[in-house]
PQR file of N, CA, C, O and H, with PARSE charges and radii, in Angstrom:
ATOM      1  N   MET A   1      23.058  38.873  52.352 -0.4000 1.5000
ATOM      2  CA  MET A   1      23.749  37.601  52.218 -0.0000 2.0000
ATOM      3  C   MET A   1      24.927  37.571  53.179  0.5500 1.7000
ATOM      4  O   MET A   1      25.498  38.606  53.524 -0.5500 1.4000
ATOM      5  N   THR A   2      25.268  36.393  53.592 -0.4000 1.5000
ATOM      6  CA  THR A   2      26.428  36.210  54.458 -0.0000 2.0000
ATOM      7  C   THR A   2      27.634  35.836  53.593  0.5500 1.7000
ATOM      8  O   THR A   2      27.462  35.450  52.436 -0.5500 1.4000
ATOM      9  H   THR A   2      24.805  35.552  53.312  0.4000 1.0000
ATOM     10  N   PRO A   3      28.841  35.945  54.131 -0.5600 1.5000
ATOM     11  CA  PRO A   3      30.011  35.528  53.363  0.2800 2.0000
ATOM     12  C   PRO A   3      29.906  34.078  52.882  0.5500 1.7000
ATOM     13  O   PRO A   3      30.324  33.767  51.767 -0.5500 1.4000
ATOM     14  N   ASP A   4      29.358  33.200  53.705 -0.4000 1.5000
ATOM     15  CA  ASP A   4      29.198  31.799  53.289 -0.0000 2.0000
ATOM     16  C   ASP A   4      28.234  31.672  52.109  0.5500 1.7000
ATOM     17  O   ASP A   4      28.448  30.857  51.212 -0.5500 1.4000
ATOM     18  H   ASP A   4      29.018  33.453  54.611  0.4000 1.0000
ATOM     19  N   MET A   5      27.184  32.473  52.114 -0.4000 1.5000
ATOM     20  CA  MET A   5      26.224  32.438  51.008 -0.0000 2.0000
ATOM     21  C   MET A   5      26.864  32.939  49.716  0.5500 1.7000
ATOM     22  O   MET A   5      26.607  32.397  48.641 -0.5500 1.4000
ATOM     23  H   MET A   5      27.009  33.135  52.843  0.4000 1.0000
ATOM     24  N   ILE A   6      27.695  33.971  49.822 -0.4000 1.5000
ATOM     25  CA  ILE A   6      28.399  34.497  48.650 -0.0000 2.0000
ATOM     26  C   ILE A   6      29.328  33.427  48.081  0.5500 1.7000
ATOM     27  O   ILE A   6      29.372  33.217  46.869 -0.5500 1.4000
ATOM     28  H   ILE A   6      27.904  34.411  50.695  0.4000 1.0000
ATOM     29  N   THR A   7      30.059  32.760  48.950 -0.4000 1.5000
ATOM     30  CA  THR A   7      30.964  31.693  48.520 -0.0000 2.0000
ATOM     31  C   THR A   7      30.196  30.590  47.794  0.5500 1.7000
ATOM     32  O   THR A   7      30.614  30.127  46.733 -0.5500 1.4000
ATOM     33  H   THR A   7      30.023  32.931  49.935  0.4000 1.0000
ATOM     34  N   LYS A   8      29.076  30.176  48.371 -0.4000 1.5000
ATOM     35  CA  LYS A   8      28.270  29.128  47.751 -0.0000 2.0000
ATOM     36  C   LYS A   8      27.704  29.585  46.416  0.5500 1.7000
ATOM     37  O   LYS A   8      27.706  28.819  45.452 -0.5500 1.4000
ATOM     38  H   LYS A   8      28.737  30.552  49.234  0.4000 1.0000
ATOM     39  N   ALA A   9      27.223  30.809  46.343 -0.4000 1.5000
ATOM     40  CA  ALA A   9      26.672  31.334  45.086 -0.0000 2.0000
ATOM     41  C   ALA A   9      27.740  31.384  44.002  0.5500 1.7000
ATOM     42  O   ALA A   9      27.479  31.016  42.857 -0.5500 1.4000
ATOM     43  H   ALA A   9      27.221  31.431  47.126  0.4000 1.0000
ATOM     44  N   ARG A  10      28.931  31.832  44.351 -0.4000 1.5000
ATOM     45  CA  ARG A  10      30.027  31.879  43.368 -0.0000 2.0000
ATOM     46  C   ARG A  10      30.401  30.477  42.899  0.5500 1.7000
ATOM     47  O   ARG A  10      30.658  30.255  41.715 -0.5500 1.4000
ATOM     48  H   ARG A  10      29.143  32.130  45.282  0.4000 1.0000
ATOM     49  N   ARG A  11      30.429  29.541  43.833 -0.4000 1.5000
ATOM     50  CA  ARG A  11      30.753  28.152  43.484 -0.0000 2.0000
ATOM     51  C   ARG A  11      29.680  27.567  42.553  0.5500 1.7000
ATOM     52  O   ARG A  11      30.005  26.899  41.571 -0.5500 1.4000
ATOM     53  H   ARG A  11      30.221  29.722  44.794  0.4000 1.0000
ATOM     54  N   ASN A  12      28.424  27.816  42.861 -0.4000 1.5000
ATOM     55  CA  ASN A  12      27.343  27.327  42.011 -0.0000 2.0000
ATOM     56  C   ASN A  12      27.383  27.956  40.622  0.5500 1.7000
ATOM     57  O   ASN A  12      27.154  27.271  39.626 -0.5500 1.4000
ATOM     58  H   ASN A  12      28.160  28.359  43.659  0.4000 1.0000
ATOM     59  N   ALA A  13      27.668  29.235  40.550 -0.4000 1.5000
ATOM     60  CA  ALA A  13      27.759  29.901  39.249 -0.0000 2.0000
ATOM     61  C   ALA A  13      28.901  29.309  38.428  0.5500 1.7000
ATOM     62  O   ALA A  13      28.766  29.104  37.222 -0.5500 1.4000
ATOM     63  H   ALA A  13      27.854  29.792  41.360  0.4000 1.0000
ATOM     64  N   GLN A  14      30.013  29.040  39.081 -0.4000 1.5000
ATOM     65  CA  GLN A  14      31.148  28.442  38.374 -0.0000 2.0000
ATOM     66  C   GLN A  14      30.790  27.035  37.891  0.5500 1.7000
ATOM     67  O   GLN A  14      31.118  26.665  36.764 -0.5500 1.4000
ATOM     68  H   GLN A  14      30.123  29.207  40.061  0.4000 1.0000
ATOM     69  N   THR A  15      30.137  26.272  38.717 -0.4000 1.5000
ATOM     70  CA  THR A  15      29.724  24.918  38.347 -0.0000 2.0000
ATOM     71  C   THR A  15      28.802  24.943  37.127  0.5500 1.7000
ATOM     72  O   THR A  15      28.903  24.097  36.238 -0.5500 1.4000
ATOM     73  H   THR A  15      29.870  26.573  39.633  0.4000 1.0000
ATOM     74  N   LEU A  16      27.907  25.923  37.103 -0.4000 1.5000
ATOM     75  CA  LEU A  16      26.959  26.051  35.989 -0.0000 2.0000
ATOM     76  C   LEU A  16      27.566  26.719  34.762  0.5500 1.7000
ATOM     77  O   LEU A  16      26.961  26.716  33.690 -0.5500 1.4000
ATOM     78  H   LEU A  16      27.825  26.610  37.825  0.4000 1.0000
ATOM     79  N   GLY A  17      28.748  27.285  34.911 -0.4000 1.5000
ATOM     80  CA  GLY A  17      29.364  28.002  33.797 -0.0000 2.0000
ATOM     81  C   GLY A  17      28.727  29.362  33.556  0.5500 1.7000
ATOM     82  O   GLY A  17      28.850  29.916  32.464 -0.5500 1.4000
ATOM     83  H   GLY A  17      29.240  27.287  35.782  0.4000 1.0000
ATOM     84  N   ALA A  18      28.041  29.912  34.570 -0.4000 1.5000
ATOM     85  CA  ALA A  18      27.382  31.211  34.440 -0.0000 2.0000
ATOM     86  C   ALA A  18      28.431  32.317  34.497  0.5500 1.7000
ATOM     87  O   ALA A  18      29.134  32.472  35.495 -0.5500 1.4000
ATOM     88  H   ALA A  18      27.941  29.461  35.457  0.4000 1.0000
ATOM     89  N   THR A  19      28.525  33.072  33.424 -0.4000 1.5000
ATOM     90  CA  THR A  19      29.511  34.157  33.364 -0.0000 2.0000
ATOM     91  C   THR A  19      28.853  35.532  33.375  0.5500 1.7000
ATOM     92  O   THR A  19      29.543  36.550  33.327 -0.5500 1.4000
ATOM     93  H   THR A  19      27.954  32.946  32.613  0.4000 1.0000
ATOM     94  N   ASN A  20      27.534  35.570  33.437 -0.4000 1.5000
ATOM     95  CA  ASN A  20      26.834  36.853  33.401 -0.0000 2.0000
ATOM     96  C   ASN A  20      26.289  37.256  34.766  0.5500 1.7000
ATOM     97  O   ASN A  20      25.350  38.047  34.843 -0.5500 1.4000
ATOM     98  H   ASN A  20      26.973  34.743  33.476  0.4000 1.0000
ATOM     99  N   VAL A  21      26.859  36.729  35.837 -0.4000 1.5000
ATOM    100  CA  VAL A  21      26.434  37.065  37.192 -0.0000 2.0000
ATOM    101  C   VAL A  21      27.635  37.480  38.026  0.5500 1.7000
ATOM    102  O   VAL A  21      28.769  37.080  37.764 -0.5500 1.4000
ATOM    103  H   VAL A  21      27.623  36.086  35.775  0.4000 1.0000
ATOM    104  N   GLU A  22      27.356  38.287  39.031 -0.4000 1.5000
ATOM    105  CA  GLU A  22      28.399  38.719  39.955 -0.0000 2.0000
ATOM    106  C   GLU A  22      27.767  38.824  41.334  0.5500 1.7000
ATOM    107  O   GLU A  22      26.648  39.318  41.465 -0.5500 1.4000
ATOM    108  H   GLU A  22      26.435  38.612  39.244  0.4000 1.0000
ATOM    109  N   PHE A  23      28.463  38.371  42.352 -0.4000 1.5000
ATOM    110  CA  PHE A  23      27.950  38.386  43.711 -0.0000 2.0000
ATOM    111  C   PHE A  23      28.843  39.267  44.568  0.5500 1.7000
ATOM    112  O   PHE A  23      30.063  39.103  44.593 -0.5500 1.4000
ATOM    113  H   PHE A  23      29.372  37.969  42.245  0.4000 1.0000
ATOM    114  N   ARG A  24      28.212  40.213  45.278 -0.4000 1.5000
ATOM    115  CA  ARG A  24      28.950  41.122  46.148 -0.0000 2.0000
ATOM    116  C   ARG A  24      28.290  41.155  47.514  0.5500 1.7000
ATOM    117  O   ARG A  24      27.064  41.128  47.623 -0.5500 1.4000
ATOM    118  H   ARG A  24      27.221  40.346  45.258  0.4000 1.0000
ATOM    119  N   LEU A  25      29.100  41.213  48.545 -0.4000 1.5000
ATOM    120  CA  LEU A  25      28.591  41.309  49.900 -0.0000 2.0000
ATOM    121  C   LEU A  25      28.313  42.774  50.208  0.5500 1.7000
ATOM    122  O   LEU A  25      29.185  43.623  50.018 -0.5500 1.4000
ATOM    123  H   LEU A  25      30.096  41.235  48.457  0.4000 1.0000
ATOM    124  N   GLY A  26      27.126  43.073  50.673 -0.4000 1.5000
ATOM    125  CA  GLY A  26      26.783  44.451  50.998 -0.0000 2.0000
ATOM    126  C   GLY A  26      25.446  44.525  51.698  0.5500 1.7000
ATOM    127  O   GLY A  26      24.811  43.507  51.974 -0.5500 1.4000
ATOM    128  H   GLY A  26      26.419  42.384  50.827  0.4000 1.0000
ATOM    129  N   GLU A  27      25.031  45.740  51.980 -0.4000 1.5000
ATOM    130  CA  GLU A  27      23.735  45.985  52.605 -0.0000 2.0000
ATOM    131  C   GLU A  27      22.817  46.652  51.592  0.5500 1.7000
ATOM    132  O   GLU A  27      23.274  47.403  50.731 -0.5500 1.4000
ATOM    133  H   GLU A  27      25.546  46.567  51.756  0.4000 1.0000
ATOM    134  N   ILE A  28      21.538  46.378  51.696 -0.4000 1.5000
ATOM    135  CA  ILE A  28      20.575  46.897  50.735 -0.0000 2.0000
ATOM    136  C   ILE A  28      20.492  48.434  50.780  0.5500 1.7000
ATOM    137  O   ILE A  28      20.131  49.067  49.788 -0.5500 1.4000
ATOM    138  H   ILE A  28      21.166  45.768  52.396  0.4000 1.0000
ATOM    139  N   GLU A  29      20.825  49.022  51.924 -0.4000 1.5000
ATOM    140  CA  GLU A  29      20.811  50.479  52.041 -0.0000 2.0000
ATOM    141  C   GLU A  29      22.099  51.115  51.536  0.5500 1.7000
ATOM    142  O   GLU A  29      22.180  52.336  51.403 -0.5500 1.4000
ATOM    143  H   GLU A  29      21.118  48.509  52.730  0.4000 1.0000
ATOM    144  N   HIS A  30      23.102  50.295  51.256 -0.4000 1.5000
ATOM    145  CA  HIS A  30      24.421  50.775  50.794 -0.0000 2.0000
ATOM    146  C   HIS A  30      24.965  49.763  49.789  0.5500 1.7000
ATOM    147  O   HIS A  30      25.867  48.988  50.110 -0.5500 1.4000
ATOM    148  H   HIS A  30      23.036  49.303  51.364  0.4000 1.0000
ATOM    149  N   LEU A  31      24.421  49.769  48.586 -0.4000 1.5000
ATOM    150  CA  LEU A  31      24.820  48.787  47.581 -0.0000 2.0000
ATOM    151  C   LEU A  31      26.280  48.997  47.166  0.5500 1.7000
ATOM    152  O   LEU A  31      26.700  50.134  46.952 -0.5500 1.4000
ATOM    153  H   LEU A  31      23.689  50.398  48.326  0.4000 1.0000
ATOM    154  N   PRO A  32      27.047  47.929  47.053 -0.5600 1.5000
ATOM    155  CA  PRO A  32      28.458  48.041  46.691  0.2800 2.0000
ATOM    156  C   PRO A  32      28.647  48.146  45.172  0.5500 1.7000
ATOM    157  O   PRO A  32      29.317  47.316  44.559 -0.5500 1.4000
ATOM    158  N   VAL A  33      28.037  49.193  44.574 -0.4000 1.5000
ATOM    159  CA  VAL A  33      28.146  49.438  43.138 -0.0000 2.0000
ATOM    160  C   VAL A  33      28.292  50.946  42.912  0.5500 1.7000
ATOM    161  O   VAL A  33      27.895  51.750  43.755 -0.5500 1.4000
ATOM    162  H   VAL A  33      27.492  49.867  45.072  0.4000 1.0000
ATOM    163  N   VAL A  34      28.863  51.315  41.767 -0.4000 1.5000
ATOM    164  CA  VAL A  34      28.992  52.731  41.439 -0.0000 2.0000
ATOM    165  C   VAL A  34      27.664  53.263  40.907  0.5500 1.7000
ATOM    166  O   VAL A  34      26.790  52.492  40.511 -0.5500 1.4000
ATOM    167  H   VAL A  34      29.186  50.662  41.082  0.4000 1.0000
ATOM    168  N   ASP A  35      27.525  54.560  40.901 -0.4000 1.5000
ATOM    169  CA  ASP A  35      26.313  55.207  40.399 -0.0000 2.0000
ATOM    170  C   ASP A  35      25.999  54.776  38.972  0.5500 1.7000
ATOM    171  O   ASP A  35      26.902  54.553  38.165 -0.5500 1.4000
ATOM    172  H   ASP A  35      28.235  55.186  41.222  0.4000 1.0000
ATOM    173  N   THR A  36      24.733  54.666  38.679 -0.4000 1.5000
ATOM    174  CA  THR A  36      24.190  54.346  37.345 -0.0000 2.0000
ATOM    175  C   THR A  36      24.890  53.162  36.675  0.5500 1.7000
ATOM    176  O   THR A  36      25.229  53.219  35.493 -0.5500 1.4000
ATOM    177  H   THR A  36      24.000  54.847  39.335  0.4000 1.0000
ATOM    178  N   SER A  37      25.101  52.095  37.437 -0.4000 1.5000
ATOM    179  CA  SER A  37      25.793  50.929  36.876 -0.0000 2.0000
ATOM    180  C   SER A  37      24.927  49.676  36.818  0.5500 1.7000
ATOM    181  O   SER A  37      25.395  48.628  36.373 -0.5500 1.4000
ATOM    182  H   SER A  37      24.826  52.048  38.397  0.4000 1.0000
ATOM    183  N   VAL A  38      23.679  49.761  37.258 -0.4000 1.5000
ATOM    184  CA  VAL A  38      22.826  48.589  37.377 -0.0000 2.0000
ATOM    185  C   VAL A  38      21.698  48.649  36.350  0.5500 1.7000
ATOM    186  O   VAL A  38      21.041  49.679  36.202 -0.5500 1.4000
ATOM    187  H   VAL A  38      23.298  50.612  37.620  0.4000 1.0000
ATOM    188  N   ASP A  39      21.477  47.541  35.643 -0.4000 1.5000
ATOM    189  CA  ASP A  39      20.402  47.467  34.657 -0.0000 2.0000
ATOM    190  C   ASP A  39      19.056  47.136  35.292  0.5500 1.7000
ATOM    191  O   ASP A  39      18.043  47.755  34.966 -0.5500 1.4000
ATOM    192  H   ASP A  39      22.010  46.704  35.763  0.4000 1.0000
ATOM    193  N   VAL A  40      19.044  46.171  36.188 -0.4000 1.5000
ATOM    194  CA  VAL A  40      17.794  45.680  36.767 -0.0000 2.0000
ATOM    195  C   VAL A  40      18.007  45.377  38.243  0.5500 1.7000
ATOM    196  O   VAL A  40      19.041  44.836  38.634 -0.5500 1.4000
ATOM    197  H   VAL A  40      19.867  45.668  36.453  0.4000 1.0000
ATOM    198  N   ILE A  41      17.025  45.730  39.051 -0.4000 1.5000
ATOM    199  CA  ILE A  41      17.029  45.348  40.465 -0.0000 2.0000
ATOM    200  C   ILE A  41      15.809  44.478  40.709  0.5500 1.7000
ATOM    201  O   ILE A  41      14.689  44.836  40.344 -0.5500 1.4000
ATOM    202  H   ILE A  41      16.185  46.169  38.733  0.4000 1.0000
ATOM    203  N   ILE A  42      16.040  43.345  41.322 -0.4000 1.5000
ATOM    204  CA  ILE A  42      14.965  42.422  41.677 -0.0000 2.0000
ATOM    205  C   ILE A  42      14.987  42.255  43.185  0.5500 1.7000
ATOM    206  O   ILE A  42      16.050  42.041  43.769 -0.5500 1.4000
ATOM    207  H   ILE A  42      16.950  43.054  41.618  0.4000 1.0000
ATOM    208  N   SER A  43      13.833  42.349  43.821 -0.4000 1.5000
ATOM    209  CA  SER A  43      13.753  42.157  45.268 -0.0000 2.0000
ATOM    210  C   SER A  43      12.793  41.020  45.570  0.5500 1.7000
ATOM    211  O   SER A  43      11.690  40.956  45.027 -0.5500 1.4000
ATOM    212  H   SER A  43      12.970  42.523  43.347  0.4000 1.0000
ATOM    213  N   ASN A  44      13.223  40.138  46.432 -0.4000 1.5000
ATOM    214  CA  ASN A  44      12.351  39.053  46.890 -0.0000 2.0000
ATOM    215  C   ASN A  44      11.861  39.371  48.304  0.5500 1.7000
ATOM    216  O   ASN A  44      11.960  38.549  49.214 -0.5500 1.4000
ATOM    217  H   ASN A  44      14.119  40.190  46.874  0.4000 1.0000
ATOM    218  N   CYS A  45      11.336  40.574  48.460 -0.4000 1.5000
ATOM    219  CA  CYS A  45      10.795  41.071  49.741 -0.0000 2.0000
ATOM    220  C   CYS A  45      11.880  41.454  50.741  0.5500 1.7000
ATOM    221  O   CYS A  45      11.574  41.650  51.917 -0.5500 1.4000
ATOM    222  H   CYS A  45      11.255  41.242  47.720  0.4000 1.0000
ATOM    223  N   VAL A  46      13.130  41.566  50.317 -0.4000 1.5000
ATOM    224  CA  VAL A  46      14.199  41.969  51.222 -0.0000 2.0000
ATOM    225  C   VAL A  46      13.961  43.391  51.720  0.5500 1.7000
ATOM    226  O   VAL A  46      14.369  43.734  52.830 -0.5500 1.4000
ATOM    227  H   VAL A  46      13.378  41.406  49.361  0.4000 1.0000
ATOM    228  N   ILE A  47      13.312  44.212  50.919 -0.4000 1.5000
ATOM    229  CA  ILE A  47      13.031  45.590  51.330 -0.0000 2.0000
ATOM    230  C   ILE A  47      12.249  45.606  52.638  0.5500 1.7000
ATOM    231  O   ILE A  47      12.462  46.484  53.474 -0.5500 1.4000
ATOM    232  H   ILE A  47      12.981  43.934  50.018  0.4000 1.0000
ATOM    233  N   ASN A  48      11.362  44.659  52.823 -0.4000 1.5000
ATOM    234  CA  ASN A  48      10.565  44.605  54.056 -0.0000 2.0000
ATOM    235  C   ASN A  48      11.417  44.381  55.296  0.5500 1.7000
ATOM    236  O   ASN A  48      10.979  44.696  56.402 -0.5500 1.4000
ATOM    237  H   ASN A  48      11.189  43.945  52.144  0.4000 1.0000
ATOM    238  N   LEU A  49      12.614  43.849  55.140 -0.4000 1.5000
ATOM    239  CA  LEU A  49      13.484  43.587  56.281 -0.0000 2.0000
ATOM    240  C   LEU A  49      14.255  44.828  56.716  0.5500 1.7000
ATOM    241  O   LEU A  49      14.845  44.840  57.796 -0.5500 1.4000
ATOM    242  H   LEU A  49      12.970  43.593  54.241  0.4000 1.0000
ATOM    243  N   SER A  50      14.258  45.861  55.896 -0.4000 1.5000
ATOM    244  CA  SER A  50      15.007  47.071  56.204 -0.0000 2.0000
ATOM    245  C   SER A  50      14.166  48.023  57.047  0.5500 1.7000
ATOM    246  O   SER A  50      12.998  48.253  56.735 -0.5500 1.4000
ATOM    247  H   SER A  50      13.779  45.851  55.018  0.4000 1.0000
ATOM    248  N   PRO A  51      14.743  48.579  58.109 -0.5600 1.5000
ATOM    249  CA  PRO A  51      14.010  49.559  58.896  0.2800 2.0000
ATOM    250  C   PRO A  51      13.916  50.918  58.193  0.5500 1.7000
ATOM    251  O   PRO A  51      13.072  51.739  58.554 -0.5500 1.4000
ATOM    252  N   ASP A  52      14.777  51.165  57.190 -0.4000 1.5000
ATOM    253  CA  ASP A  52      14.790  52.445  56.473 -0.0000 2.0000
ATOM    254  C   ASP A  52      14.491  52.207  54.998  0.5500 1.7000
ATOM    255  O   ASP A  52      15.396  52.209  54.163 -0.5500 1.4000
ATOM    256  H   ASP A  52      15.463  50.499  56.897  0.4000 1.0000
ATOM    257  N   LYS A  53      13.225  52.004  54.688 -0.4000 1.5000
ATOM    258  CA  LYS A  53      12.816  51.699  53.312 -0.0000 2.0000
ATOM    259  C   LYS A  53      13.108  52.858  52.358  0.5500 1.7000
ATOM    260  O   LYS A  53      13.399  52.637  51.182 -0.5500 1.4000
ATOM    261  H   LYS A  53      12.490  52.002  55.366  0.4000 1.0000
ATOM    262  N   GLY A  54      13.030  54.084  52.858 -0.4000 1.5000
ATOM    263  CA  GLY A  54      13.365  55.242  52.027 -0.0000 2.0000
ATOM    264  C   GLY A  54      14.802  55.177  51.545  0.5500 1.7000
ATOM    265  O   GLY A  54      15.082  55.482  50.385 -0.5500 1.4000
ATOM    266  H   GLY A  54      12.794  54.264  53.813  0.4000 1.0000
ATOM    267  N   ALA A  55      15.722  54.780  52.426 -0.4000 1.5000
ATOM    268  CA  ALA A  55      17.131  54.650  52.049 -0.0000 2.0000
ATOM    269  C   ALA A  55      17.310  53.574  50.993  0.5500 1.7000
ATOM    270  O   ALA A  55      18.133  53.715  50.089 -0.5500 1.4000
ATOM    271  H   ALA A  55      15.494  54.532  53.367  0.4000 1.0000
ATOM    272  N   VAL A  56      16.543  52.505  51.106 -0.4000 1.5000
ATOM    273  CA  VAL A  56      16.623  51.417  50.128 -0.0000 2.0000
ATOM    274  C   VAL A  56      16.252  51.934  48.736  0.5500 1.7000
ATOM    275  O   VAL A  56      16.957  51.673  47.762 -0.5500 1.4000
ATOM    276  H   VAL A  56      15.874  52.391  51.840  0.4000 1.0000
ATOM    277  N   PHE A  57      15.150  52.663  48.653 -0.4000 1.5000
ATOM    278  CA  PHE A  57      14.707  53.153  47.347 -0.0000 2.0000
ATOM    279  C   PHE A  57      15.630  54.252  46.810  0.5500 1.7000
ATOM    280  O   PHE A  57      15.866  54.313  45.603 -0.5500 1.4000
ATOM    281  H   PHE A  57      14.577  52.875  49.445  0.4000 1.0000
ATOM    282  N   ARG A  58      16.152  55.111  47.672 -0.4000 1.5000
ATOM    283  CA  ARG A  58      17.126  56.119  47.213 -0.0000 2.0000
ATOM    284  C   ARG A  58      18.364  55.428  46.649  0.5500 1.7000
ATOM    285  O   ARG A  58      18.906  55.842  45.624 -0.5500 1.4000
ATOM    286  H   ARG A  58      15.961  55.061  48.652  0.4000 1.0000
ATOM    287  N   GLU A  59      18.799  54.387  47.318 -0.4000 1.5000
ATOM    288  CA  GLU A  59      19.982  53.648  46.866 -0.0000 2.0000
ATOM    289  C   GLU A  59      19.712  52.943  45.541  0.5500 1.7000
ATOM    290  O   GLU A  59      20.582  52.900  44.671 -0.5500 1.4000
ATOM    291  H   GLU A  59      18.359  54.050  48.151  0.4000 1.0000
ATOM    292  N   ALA A  60      18.517  52.393  45.385 -0.4000 1.5000
ATOM    293  CA  ALA A  60      18.163  51.733  44.129 -0.0000 2.0000
ATOM    294  C   ALA A  60      18.198  52.738  42.974  0.5500 1.7000
ATOM    295  O   ALA A  60      18.743  52.440  41.912 -0.5500 1.4000
ATOM    296  H   ALA A  60      17.810  52.428  46.092  0.4000 1.0000
ATOM    297  N   PHE A  61      17.628  53.910  43.171 -0.4000 1.5000
ATOM    298  CA  PHE A  61      17.634  54.929  42.109 -0.0000 2.0000
ATOM    299  C   PHE A  61      19.045  55.424  41.825  0.5500 1.7000
ATOM    300  O   PHE A  61      19.367  55.730  40.677 -0.5500 1.4000
ATOM    301  H   PHE A  61      17.185  54.153  44.034  0.4000 1.0000
ATOM    302  N   ARG A  62      19.892  55.509  42.843 -0.4000 1.5000
ATOM    303  CA  ARG A  62      21.281  55.920  42.639 -0.0000 2.0000
ATOM    304  C   ARG A  62      22.035  54.903  41.784  0.5500 1.7000
ATOM    305  O   ARG A  62      22.805  55.264  40.895 -0.5500 1.4000
ATOM    306  H   ARG A  62      19.631  55.260  43.775  0.4000 1.0000
ATOM    307  N   ALA A  63      21.799  53.645  42.070 -0.4000 1.5000
ATOM    308  CA  ALA A  63      22.564  52.586  41.422 -0.0000 2.0000
ATOM    309  C   ALA A  63      22.109  52.300  39.985  0.5500 1.7000
ATOM    310  O   ALA A  63      22.916  51.893  39.150 -0.5500 1.4000
ATOM    311  H   ALA A  63      21.173  53.351  42.792  0.4000 1.0000
ATOM    312  N   GLN A  64      20.827  52.512  39.697 -0.4000 1.5000
ATOM    313  CA  GLN A  64      20.305  52.128  38.391 -0.0000 2.0000
ATOM    314  C   GLN A  64      20.657  53.116  37.290  0.5500 1.7000
ATOM    315  O   GLN A  64      20.772  54.323  37.507 -0.5500 1.4000
ATOM    316  H   GLN A  64      20.171  52.843  40.375  0.4000 1.0000
ATOM    317  N   ARG A  65      20.821  52.556  36.110 -0.4000 1.5000
ATOM    318  CA  ARG A  65      21.041  53.364  34.909 -0.0000 2.0000
ATOM    319  C   ARG A  65      19.772  54.140  34.577  0.5500 1.7000
ATOM    320  O   ARG A  65      18.695  53.780  35.053 -0.5500 1.4000
ATOM    321  H   ARG A  65      20.728  51.576  35.934  0.4000 1.0000
ATOM    322  N   PRO A  66      19.873  55.199  33.769 -0.5600 1.5000
ATOM    323  CA  PRO A  66      18.674  55.982  33.406  0.2800 2.0000
ATOM    324  C   PRO A  66      17.573  55.143  32.773  0.5500 1.7000
ATOM    325  O   PRO A  66      16.397  55.485  32.903 -0.5500 1.4000
ATOM    326  N   SER A  67      17.915  54.068  32.101 -0.4000 1.5000
ATOM    327  CA  SER A  67      16.910  53.216  31.462 -0.0000 2.0000
ATOM    328  C   SER A  67      16.420  52.140  32.426  0.5500 1.7000
ATOM    329  O   SER A  67      16.032  51.052  31.999 -0.5500 1.4000
ATOM    330  H   SER A  67      18.870  53.790  31.996  0.4000 1.0000
ATOM    331  N   ARG A  68      16.437  52.438  33.710 -0.4000 1.5000
ATOM    332  CA  ARG A  68      16.168  51.458  34.772 -0.0000 2.0000
ATOM    333  C   ARG A  68      14.834  50.737  34.645  0.5500 1.7000
ATOM    334  O   ARG A  68      13.861  51.222  34.068 -0.5500 1.4000
ATOM    335  H   ARG A  68      16.753  53.322  34.056  0.4000 1.0000
ATOM    336  N   ARG A  69      14.862  49.530  35.231 -0.4000 1.5000
ATOM    337  CA  ARG A  69      13.654  48.710  35.340 -0.0000 2.0000
ATOM    338  C   ARG A  69      13.580  48.168  36.742  0.5500 1.7000
ATOM    339  O   ARG A  69      12.642  47.443  37.075 -0.5500 1.4000
ATOM    340  H   ARG A  69      15.652  49.136  35.700  0.4000 1.0000
TER
END
């Protein structure tokens, strides 16, 4: 996502009153989250855009909680 996309997403969430979402700017190979802090990861084929798919999956496993989905 670009900074403009993050701004728009935050604005839309506020407009909708969505309080259970958070938007962070980062790269899929270096997620801006602490270890074991993510419940669910959803990909809309963004993994295909990464030249280092192994790094993407290592990062996903690092970020997800033990009960990951």
